[in-house]
C-alpha positions, 0 to 999 in steps of 0.5 A: 472518476464519477463511475469509480465513485458510484461503484465504490459507494455501492459496494461500500454501502452494501457492506454497511447494509450487511453490518446493520442487518447482522446487528439488528437481527442479533440485538433487536435494536430499539427504534431510537438506537436504530435511527442513530446507528443508521445515521452513523453508518451513512456518515461512515459510508460518505466519510472517505469522500468528505475527508478528501473534500475537507482536505482540499478545502484546507480544513486539515484538522477536521479532515484528519479527525474524520480520516482517523475515524472513517478509515479506521471504521473502513478497516473494521467493516472489511474485517467484519465482512470477512469474518461474517462471511466465514460464519455465514458459510459455516451456518450453510454447512451446518444447515446442509448437514442437518437437512441431509442427515436429519440432525437437529443440532445447530452450532451455537456460534452460528446463532445471530447473537453469539455470531455478531458478538464474536465477530464484533469483538474479534474485529475490535481486537484486530483493529487495536492490534493493527494500530500497533503493527502499522507503527512497528516499521522495521528494517528488512534485509535481503541479499543478492549476488551479481558479477557486475559490481566493479572490483573496488566495490565489495557490496552495494547497499540499496534502500527501498521505501514504497507506499508511504502515503504521506498525508493525514494519517501518515505524517511527520512523526512516522516519517522521522521514524522511517528516516532513522531506519533509512540512516541506520541502513547506511545506504549507498543509494535510496529508491522510492517506488511510488505512492509517496504522498496522498494529501497536502497537510500544509507541512510538506516543507517540514517533511521535505527537510526530513528527507533532505537529511538523507544523502546517500553516496549515489543519490536518491531516486523516485518514480510515480505511483498511482497516488501521485496522479490522484494527488496531482502530478505536478505537486507530487513531483515538486514535493519529491524534488524538494525532498532531494529525489531525482524523479525518473519518468520513462527515463534511463540514468547511468550512475558512476559508470557501473549502475543503470537505473530505469524509472517508468511511470505508473500506468495511471499516467495513461489517463492523466489529464495533464499528460501530452506525451506517449506512455512507454514501458520498460520494453521500450527502454531496456534495449537502450541500456548498457548491458554490462552495468548493473541494471535496476528497474523501478516499477510501482506495480509488481508486474513483469513484462515477459520480454523484459526478463533477463534484460535487467538485474533487479526490479523494485516494486510495491503497490500491494502493501502485502494486502495491508489487512489480512485477508485482503492479500488474497484479492491482491494476489489475483491481480499481482501474483508476485508476493509482496515482502518477498524476493523473486528470481525469474531467469537471471532477473531478481524482483523484490516487491516491498510490503510497503512502508506506510498505510493507505486508508485504514491506519492499521495493518494486520499480518502485513508489517510495514518495512524499509527494505535493505537490499545488499548486492554482493559480488559473485 
C-alpha cells in the first residue's frame, strides 16, 4: 500500500505540474496568484488521501465536501491532460511540417494562450455535463436464449448491479433511484458483481433498508470486488448481508433445482491480510456443478479463463465502469479487452460486462452512462 501511494502521488503530482506549466505559460501569472495556485494544486494532489483519513476519523461532512471538490478536480485534471496532450501532438506535427517544408505558419490553436483557454473551457463543460450523465442511470435490457430453463418457466429475469461504490458521493438519494429501477425490472433474481461499498457514511443501516425492500423470487446474491477489501472485508460482508444479499465467496449454490450460481472473490483476496484460506478460481469450482442446470458465474473482473469457456452459460462482471470518463476506456481495454456495457459470446458461453451503476472517485461520467442491467433469459 505504501508503494502504491507513493506511485499514485508521483503520477498525480506530475499531472498538476503539467497543468501549472500550461497555465503559467499561457497567462503569465503574477507571483501572488502563482503562490495561490500552487497551494491549491498541492491541496488537490493530497485531497484523495485526506478524504480517506477524514472519513476514517469520522468527519463525514468535511470528508464529503472535500471528496466532491477533490474528486471532481481529479476528473477535470484527467480530461485536461488528455486534451492537452492531443494539442501538444498537434503542435509537434505543425512544427515538423514547418521545418521539413520550410513553411512559417503556425496553427493558432497550438499557441499557449488559446490552447490553454480552449482546453480549460472544454474540460469545464465536460465536467458539468458529466454530473448529469452520472445521475442518468437507466435500465439496460439484454436478451439471451438457452435450452436449460424448465418447461414451466418461459423466461428468467436477471438484474445485475455493479460498482455502486456507495460512500461519500454515491449515497441514499442515488441508491433510492437505483432501487426504483431494479423494482421496475420485476427481477426474478438480483446480482451485485462487486464494489458495492467504499466508505462508512454512518447511515449504512438506512442504505440496507433500501435493499431490504427488494425481494426477488429466487433471492439476491453478491460477490466481492476489490473495493470490499479496501473498505474492510468483514464490514463489507456485514453490510451486504444486512441488505439481504447472500455473499458467495468461492462458493457454488443451487437454486430451485434448475439454476446454479458460482461466486468467486476478486483477486485482491489473495493479498488481504485477514485471509487464511486458499484462493481458488472458477476452474476449481466448475467441475463440481450440475451441467444440466443454467450456470451463472459471478466474477468481478471481466476476464475469462480459457479452460472455463463452455462450462458456464452466463458470466456477469463489472469493474471497468466503461472507463467512466472517456478516453480512460482506452486504458481499461488494454487490461480487459471485453468491452463493458456489451454482451459477448465465446463458444457456448455468454459474458455480460456491466458499465457500472455508480461512480468511483470523480462523481462524473463521460460517454459511459451508468446502468442497471436486465438480462432476460428466454427458452430456445
